[in-house]
N, C-alpha and C positions, 0 to 999 in steps of 0.2 A: 467936208471939204469937197467941192465940185471941181473937177479938172478944168483948167483954163487953157485953151489952145495957144493963146498969145503969151502965156507965162513961160519964161525960160526954164529949162530943166535944171533943177538944182545940182550942183556939183557934189560928188561923194565927199563925206567928211574926211578930214585929213588924219585924225587920230581917234583913239578910243574915248576921249573926253567929250565927244559930241554925240552921245547916245540919243539925246532927244532930237538932234538934227537928223540922225539916221532913222529914228522912228517916224519922223515927219516925211522923209523921203519914201519910206516903205508905205506909209498910209496914203500918200499921194498916188503912188503906183497902183495900189489896190483900188483906190477910187477910180483911176483911169480904167482899170479892168472892169469894174462894175458898170461904168458908163459906156464901155465899148470904144474908148479913145485909142484906137489902133495907132494913129500917128504919134501921139505922145508916148505911148508905151514903146514904140519903135525907137524913139529918141532916147528913152531911158535905157533900153537894152544896148543901143549904140554907145551910150555913155558909161556902160559897165554894170548896170543893174542886172543881177543874176536872174535868169528866167524862172528859176525854181526857188527863189528866196521866199520863205514863208512869213506870214504875219503872225501875230501873237496866238492866233487860233490854228495855226498850221496851214492856212489857206495860201495858195500861190495865185499869181495873176491868172494862170490858165483855169484854175478852179473857179475863181470869181467870174471871169469872162464866160465860162461855160454855163455856170448856174444862171447867169443873167441873159443868156441867149445871144451872145455876140459872136457869131460864127466867123466873121472876118478877123476879129481880134484873136480868137482861138486858133485859127489857121496860121496867122502870123506867128503867134507864140510857139506853136508846135514846130513850125519851120525853123525857129531859132533855138530849138533844144529844150523847150518846156516838156516836162515829163507828164505824159497823159495818165499815168497811174499813180502819181504822187498823192498819198492820202493826207487829209487834214487831221487835226488832233482828235476828231471824233471818228476817225477811220473811214471817212467818206472819200470817194474818188470823184474826179471831174465828170467822168462818164455817168456815175450814179446820180450826180446832181443834175446833169442835163436830162437824164431819163425822167427823174422825179418832176422836173419842170416841163417835160414834154417838148423839149427843144430838139426836134427831129434833125435839123441841119447840123447842129452842134454834135449830136450823137454820131451822125455819119462822119463828120470831120475827125472826131476822136477815134472812131473805129478804123478809119482809113489810116490814121497815124499809128495804129497798133495798140490802142487801149485795150486792156484785158477786161472783159465784162464780168469776170469772176473775182476781182480783187475788191477789198473793202468790206465794210459792214454797215448796212447791208450792201451787197454787191449790186452792180448795175443790173445783172440778170435777175436777182431777187426783187429788186425795185420794179423792173419791167413786169415781172409776173404778178406782183402785188397790185399793180395798177392796170392789169390787162393789156399791157403794151409790149409783149414779147416781140411783136413785129418790128419794133425799133432796133432790135439787135440782130435782125436778119435771119 
């Protein structure tokens, strides 16, 4: 599913019987993060989507935006309360993902927001050392 800027943001489901609708909303938000759709994610957050809500793999929107190198989206999410140290189901942090992908600007934004380079497995620090990129962590 590719985010569509002209598509209205779906309303949150009204009751627990709409699990598939909620799953669709979460999937759409995660796709927005992967694509760097900052405006759509802002609308989702304004509509009540939690900045730290995980998908089935434990990834949050900040994890996916960081991994895919969308610094503006990452900065917006961090400014709206996204946890820069929230680990996914594999124990990976947004910072470690950005280091792994060599996303220098995202790494800087996460560090500026207080991300801990020593959380997760492997940690961002270990990842940087593994790839000879200790310079990313300052």
